[in-house]
MIKE-733379 format. One line per 2 residues: number of its first residue (from 1); their letters; for each residue y, z, x of C-alpha. Coordinates in steps of 0.05 Angstrom, whole numbers, always signed. Last residue first. Layout:
<recs>
NUM = a = Y/Z/X | ...
</recs>
This chain:
<recs>
427 = xx = +1499/-2330/+1781 | +1471/-2276/+1717
425 = xx = +1543/-2239/+1704 | +1567/-2185/+1744
423 = xx = +1640/-2202/+1732 | +1673/-2129/+1744
421 = xx = +1744/-2162/+1789 | +1761/-2124/+1840
419 = xx = +1766/-2184/+1884 | +1726/-2174/+1922
417 = xx = +1672/-2160/+1871 | +1687/-2234/+1838
415 = xx = +1672/-2261/+1896 | +1719/-2302/+1959
413 = xx = +1684/-2328/+2023 | +1739/-2349/+2070
411 = xx = +1716/-2404/+2128 | +1754/-2388/+2192
409 = xx = +1703/-2407/+2245 | +1691/-2337/+2253
407 = xx = +1669/-2331/+2184 | +1719/-2288/+2134
405 = xx = +1693/-2248/+2089 | +1751/-2221/+2033
403 = xx = +1811/-2158/+2016 | +1823/-2139/+2088
401 = xx = +1802/-2208/+2130 | +1847/-2253/+2089
399 = xx = +1904/-2217/+2123 | +1873/-2241/+2191
397 = xx = +1863/-2298/+2173 | +1930/-2325/+2155
395 = xx = +1933/-2385/+2109 | +1867/-2392/+2084
393 = xx = +1886/-2353/+2017 | +1950/-2352/+1976
391 = xx = +1941/-2325/+1910 | +2014/-2343/+1872
389 = xx = +1973/-2332/+1804 | +1907/-2290/+1818
387 = xx = +1841/-2328/+1819 | +1793/-2315/+1757
385 = xx = +1720/-2310/+1798 | +1660/-2330/+1754
383 = xx = +1627/-2361/+1806 | +1639/-2359/+1883
381 = xx = +1700/-2391/+1907 | +1686/-2411/+1985
379 = xx = +1750/-2426/+2019 | +1781/-2479/+2071
377 = xx = +1854/-2478/+2039 | +1868/-2438/+1972
375 = xx = +1937/-2440/+1946 | +1956/-2409/+1879
373 = xx = +2016/-2432/+1850 | +1989/-2415/+1781
371 = xx = +1922/-2386/+1778 | +1853/-2415/+1805
369 = xx = +1790/-2405/+1746 | +1729/-2412/+1767
367 = xx = +1667/-2424/+1715 | +1618/-2450/+1772
365 = xx = +1626/-2446/+1841 | +1691/-2475/+1878
363 = xx = +1677/-2501/+1953 | +1745/-2515/+1987
361 = xx = +1775/-2561/+2038 | +1844/-2557/+1999
359 = xx = +1863/-2529/+1929 | +1941/-2524/+1915
357 = xx = +1968/-2493/+1851 | +2032/-2521/+1823
355 = xx = +2003/-2521/+1754 | +1931/-2498/+1741
353 = xx = +1850/-2506/+1765 | +1808/-2502/+1712
351 = xx = +1724/-2504/+1744 | +1677/-2503/+1681
349 = xx = +1634/-2546/+1725 | +1630/-2547/+1807
347 = xx = +1698/-2570/+1845 | +1684/-2594/+1913
345 = xx = +1745/-2609/+1957 | +1775/-2653/+2006
343 = xx = +1839/-2651/+1968 | +1856/-2616/+1899
341 = xx = +1930/-2614/+1874 | +1954/-2579/+1811
339 = xx = +1985/-2606/+1742 | +1922/-2583/+1699
337 = xx = +1870/-2605/+1741 | +1814/-2586/+1674
335 = xx = +1747/-2582/+1694 | +1687/-2590/+1638
333 = xx = +1646/-2633/+1691 | +1638/-2639/+1766
331 = xx = +1702/-2661/+1812 | +1683/-2686/+1877
329 = xx = +1739/-2704/+1921 | +1775/-2748/+1967
327 = xx = +1840/-2746/+1921 | +1836/-2696/+1865
325 = xx = +1904/-2704/+1821 | +1941/-2667/+1761
323 = xx = +2020/-2672/+1780 | +2075/-2621/+1763
321 = xx = +2110/-2640/+1826 | +2141/-2686/+1791
319 = xx = +2115/-2706/+1725 | +2040/-2728/+1708
317 = xx = +2006/-2676/+1676 | +1930/-2673/+1663
315 = xx = +1871/-2685/+1696 | +1806/-2677/+1659
313 = xx = +1735/-2683/+1678 | +1692/-2696/+1621
311 = xx = +1659/-2653/+1576 | +1599/-2608/+1585
309 = xx = +1524/-2612/+1562 | +1491/-2572/+1621
307 = xx = +1440/-2606/+1651 | +1398/-2576/+1694
305 = xx = +1374/-2608/+1757 | +1336/-2666/+1784
303 = xx = +1358/-2701/+1851 | +1345/-2784/+1844
301 = xx = +1297/-2819/+1888 | +1298/-2890/+1857
299 = xx = +1365/-2886/+1830 | +1403/-2859/+1888
297 = xx = +1478/-2831/+1874 | +1456/-2763/+1909
295 = xx = +1458/-2800/+1982 | +1468/-2741/+2036
293 = xx = +1499/-2780/+2100 | +1554/-2788/+2069
291 = xx = +1592/-2850/+2062 | +1663/-2837/+2035
289 = xx = +1666/-2756/+2052 | +1671/-2712/+1992
287 = xx = +1588/-2695/+2004 | +1595/-2673/+2087
285 = xx = +1643/-2615/+2050 | +1591/-2581/+2009
283 = xx = +1543/-2587/+2075 | +1602/-2553/+2116
281 = xx = +1616/-2496/+2068 | +1540/-2478/+2069
279 = xx = +1537/-2488/+2146 | +1601/-2439/+2152
277 = xx = +1568/-2389/+2105 | +1504/-2389/+2136
275 = xx = +1437/-2416/+2113 | +1466/-2488/+2084
273 = xx = +1394/-2501/+2131 | +1405/-2584/+2116
271 = xx = +1363/-2642/+2121 | +1383/-2716/+2130
269 = xx = +1346/-2766/+2169 | +1401/-2821/+2184
267 = xx = +1421/-2894/+2141 | +1402/-2958/+2161
265 = xx = +1371/-2970/+2096 | +1382/-2918/+2050
263 = xx = +1340/-2846/+2069 | +1280/-2818/+2047
261 = xx = +1248/-2770/+2109 | +1176/-2785/+2112
259 = xx = +1168/-2814/+2184 | +1235/-2782/+2216
257 = xx = +1215/-2720/+2193 | +1163/-2726/+2248
255 = xx = +1094/-2708/+2236 | +1059/-2644/+2272
253 = xx = +983/-2636/+2278 | +939/-2572/+2277
251 = xx = +868/-2588/+2285 | +833/-2515/+2304
249 = xx = +842/-2511/+2376 | +832/-2427/+2363
247 = xx = +906/-2417/+2400 | +930/-2466/+2351
245 = xx = +917/-2436/+2291 | +933/-2374/+2311
243 = xx = +992/-2398/+2329 | +1007/-2424/+2257
241 = xx = +981/-2371/+2232 | +1015/-2301/+2260
239 = xx = +1093/-2310/+2273 | +1102/-2390/+2243
237 = xx = +1059/-2362/+2176 | +1072/-2304/+2168
235 = xx = +1020/-2243/+2149 | +1065/-2195/+2206
233 = xx = +994/-2188/+2238 | +972/-2122/+2272
231 = xx = +928/-2099/+2210 | +889/-2160/+2210
229 = xx = +850/-2161/+2146 | +906/-2207/+2118
227 = xx = +900/-2260/+2166 | +830/-2265/+2160
225 = xx = +834/-2279/+2081 | +900/-2323/+2090
223 = xx = +861/-2364/+2149 | +790/-2379/+2099
221 = xx = +835/-2385/+2038 | +876/-2448/+2079
219 = xx = +814/-2474/+2103 | +788/-2478/+2027
217 = xx = +859/-2516/+2012 | +868/-2568/+2067
215 = xx = +937/-2544/+2089 | +999/-2584/+2089
213 = xx = +1061/-2548/+2114 | +1137/-2550/+2115
211 = xx = +1172/-2490/+2142 | +1206/-2551/+2178
209 = xx = +1175/-2522/+2259 | +1217/-2550/+2312
207 = xx = +1220/-2602/+2377 | +1261/-2582/+2426
205 = xx = +1321/-2626/+2446 | +1371/-2607/+2515
203 = xx = +1320/-2624/+2567 | +1296/-2679/+2530
201 = xx = +1236/-2732/+2574 | +1188/-2672/+2542
199 = xx = +1213/-2637/+2497 | +1254/-2561/+2508
197 = xx = +1223/-2497/+2512 | +1262/-2450/+2472
195 = xx = +1280/-2387/+2515 | +1290/-2323/+2456
193 = xx = +1240/-2364/+2421 | +1236/-2362/+2340
191 = xx = +1167/-2368/+2326 | +1123/-2402/+2382
189 = xx = +1084/-2455/+2389 | +1034/-2493/+2428
187 = xx = +988/-2553/+2433 | +998/-2583/+2368
185 = xx = +969/-2658/+2360 | +1018/-2715/+2356
183 = xx = +972/-2756/+2393 | +1010/-2761/+2447
181 = xx = +1005/-2683/+2456 | +1054/-2639/+2416
179 = xx = +1094/-2581/+2436 | +1126/-2530/+2389
177 = xx = +1180/-2492/+2368 | +1188/-2448/+2299
175 = xx = +1259/-2444/+2294 | +1326/-2392/+2296
173 = xx = +1315/-2413/+2369 | +1326/-2472/+2365
171 = xx = +1393/-2485/+2364 | +1420/-2479/+2432
169 = xx = +1369/-2527/+2451 | +1392/-2589/+2403
167 = xx = +1343/-2595/+2343 | +1286/-2647/+2332
165 = xx = +1244/-2642/+2258 | +1178/-2619/+2253
163 = xx = +1134/-2624/+2184 | +1075/-2588/+2204
161 = xx = +1003/-2599/+2190 | +941/-2570/+2180
159 = xx = +863/-2573/+2184 | +875/-2642/+2199
157 = xx = +828/-2718/+2189 | +881/-2746/+2219
155 = xx = +888/-2802/+2169 | +889/-2744/+2122
153 = xx = +947/-2706/+2153 | +985/-2769/+2160
151 = xx = +971/-2796/+2080 | +993/-2720/+2062
149 = xx = +1060/-2732/+2106 | +1068/-2808/+2071
147 = xx = +1061/-2762/+1999 | +1107/-2720/+2015
145 = xx = +1169/-2766/+2007 | +1226/-2720/+2039
143 = xx = +1297/-2705/+2010 | +1333/-2651/+2043
141 = xx = +1367/-2598/+2035 | +1335/-2532/+2045
139 = xx = +1325/-2457/+2017 | +1257/-2469/+1974
137 = xx = +1210/-2468/+2032 | +1148/-2507/+2024
135 = xx = +1077/-2502/+2033 | +1035/-2555/+1997
133 = xx = +956/-2535/+1991 | +911/-2592/+1992
131 = xx = +834/-2607/+1947 | +864/-2566/+1887
129 = xx = +828/-2519/+1862 | +875/-2494/+1800
127 = xx = +833/-2431/+1796 | +837/-2417/+1873
125 = xx = +902/-2417/+1879 | +914/-2380/+1819
123 = xx = +865/-2325/+1860 | +899/-2331/+1916
121 = xx = +966/-2312/+1900 | +972/-2249/+1939
119 = xx = +953/-2294/+1998 | +1016/-2343/+1990
117 = xx = +1062/-2288/+1990 | +1022/-2260/+2051
115 = xx = +1031/-2316/+2088 | +1113/-2316/+2078
113 = xx = +1113/-2252/+2086 | +1104/-2169/+2071
111 = xx = +1106/-2204/+1984 | +1102/-2137/+1947
109 = xx = +1063/-2081/+1968 | +1008/-2037/+1909
107 = xx = +946/-2090/+1934 | +927/-2153/+1914
105 = xx = +955/-2178/+1853 | +1022/-2137/+1862
103 = xx = +1062/-2174/+1823 | +1111/-2208/+1860
101 = xx = +1143/-2266/+1820 | +1101/-2330/+1808
99 = xx = +1136/-2378/+1762 | +1083/-2436/+1751
97 = xx = +1110/-2513/+1741 | +1070/-2552/+1707
95 = xx = +1033/-2622/+1710 | +965/-2628/+1677
93 = xx = +975/-2686/+1635 | +979/-2634/+1566
91 = xx = +1026/-2587/+1609 | +1083/-2654/+1608
89 = xx = +1131/-2631/+1662 | +1201/-2629/+1623
87 = xx = +1206/-2547/+1626 | +1252/-2564/+1702
85 = xx = +1316/-2553/+1679 | +1321/-2492/+1624
83 = xx = +1263/-2452/+1653 | +1274/-2454/+1730
81 = xx = +1349/-2442/+1723 | +1321/-2371/+1683
79 = xx = +1288/-2366/+1738 | +1336/-2373/+1788
77 = xx = +1381/-2335/+1764 | +1329/-2270/+1741
75 = xx = +1311/-2280/+1812 | +1335/-2224/+1852
73 = xx = +1288/-2209/+1907 | +1226/-2233/+1895
71 = xx = +1204/-2310/+1872 | +1140/-2352/+1891
69 = xx = +1145/-2419/+1858 | +1083/-2456/+1839
67 = xx = +1081/-2532/+1827 | +1041/-2582/+1801
65 = xx = +1068/-2647/+1795 | +1069/-2669/+1864
63 = xx = +1080/-2746/+1848 | +1127/-2760/+1910
61 = xx = +1187/-2755/+1861 | +1161/-2690/+1830
59 = xx = +1155/-2667/+1898 | +1216/-2683/+1921
57 = xx = +1256/-2653/+1868 | +1227/-2588/+1868
55 = xx = +1256/-2592/+1942 | +1313/-2612/+1920
53 = xx = +1326/-2563/+1863 | +1319/-2516/+1909
51 = xx = +1385/-2515/+1932 | +1418/-2519/+1859
49 = xx = +1453/-2570/+1834 | +1517/-2591/+1800
47 = xx = +1571/-2594/+1850 | +1526/-2605/+1910
45 = xx = +1503/-2534/+1911 | +1490/-2469/+1876
43 = xx = +1446/-2408/+1901 | +1389/-2413/+1872
41 = xx = +1351/-2418/+1933 | +1378/-2363/+1961
39 = xx = +1361/-2311/+1920 | +1419/-2295/+1873
37 = xx = +1465/-2226/+1856 | +1492/-2205/+1923
35 = xx = +1470/-2272/+1952 | +1535/-2303/+1961
33 = xx = +1563/-2226/+1992 | +1533/-2252/+2060
31 = xx = +1512/-2326/+2062 | +1470/-2293/+2130
29 = xx = +1432/-2244/+2085 | +1383/-2310/+2053
27 = xx = +1350/-2264/+2011 | +1284/-2292/+1993
25 = xx = +1238/-2309/+1954 | +1235/-2377/+1935
23 = xx = +1174/-2397/+1981 | +1148/-2459/+1945
21 = xx = +1067/-2466/+1928 | +1056/-2540/+1915
19 = xx = +987/-2576/+1899 | +955/-2624/+1914
17 = xx = +892/-2666/+1886 | +957/-2720/+1845
15 = xx = +987/-2720/+1917 | +918/-2745/+1948
13 = xx = +908/-2802/+1880 | +973/-2830/+1891
11 = xx = +963/-2827/+1972 | +906/-2869/+1971
9 = xx = +938/-2917/+1906 | +990/-2933/+1945
7 = xx = +948/-2950/+2016 | +903/-2999/+1961
5 = xx = +973/-3031/+1936 | +995/-3035/+2012
3 = xx = +919/-3062/+2030 | +923/-3113/+1975
1 = x = +887/-3108/+1906
</recs>
């Protein structure tokens, strides 16, 4: 057996003996009304996916097929999506996805923090008895081989490993910022500091946690129980668990995302926190580029999701100004572009754009109808909206702000509630 084959076998054994816990209970309040009726991981992304599909696809593609998803805030659409789109894992081979809603399993409290969400399911972790536990955030968009991170963890005989990424210093206040030594061992860690410390030799860059952690499972039990008994703890990995481990001189290591990300040859590492309306719009707009940084056409590392049975997209009418066309855009199944023009936009499934309407630089979520002569520019339209005939949005921000939510960068969010439409179907 070659050295490469031995390494692959080594990683395969580790992934099979790993349990992934996906933390998917957060609202994502910075997305404003887009998360009024769904949790952030359930927000649609990329024309046919939901945000959580990326972390789950990373697990499955990495060979980790024992997964728990901790849910809490308005989780119905998320749970329904998991049941419909992720039921292909085969229990006969020890593969499964468990939905872990907040059940007050330990005491009469809901999940109080990221560490508490895991602690309240500690009996389930004990029953599974995996050697390693992988803790993941369910609300980021990226492609990563967790097997490479597991190999790094084992090679360094780590108690805990944190995936890290380099972030501009002025953005690092939203992250856990760490310092490492020459062997990548974490020597300092501060959660969301007011004054982030720069990396040595890089005055404008900070090394930040991605919220991806690997623990030796028995070590994780010990730390969760210790933290649960601490009355002063907020029971959060970034605020409490990691600083304690670093200060106590446990073996905490940081692995660079560059070493485990999945990207085309010569491509750049892709990771997005689509936690604001601006960043959500921008990440979707990036996909309309000729060669986007996120490769959704990769057959070797596919993104799995629930596939609706829909007809092909349809473009009709070709007469003067009434021409159905889409330019530099992504148009999903079930869409009908009827004598309208769509440019630099992303349309999810079952969107109908009626005659003489114009959609520019916009993200249109599923089941939206856009009326005749409507103009939408730099907008995000939530699922189920019926845009009235002649509505113009994105031209006069002061007028738009009277009815809709407009960001400081001029991106307008439209939801059914804002239109006075009582459409509270599962989102």
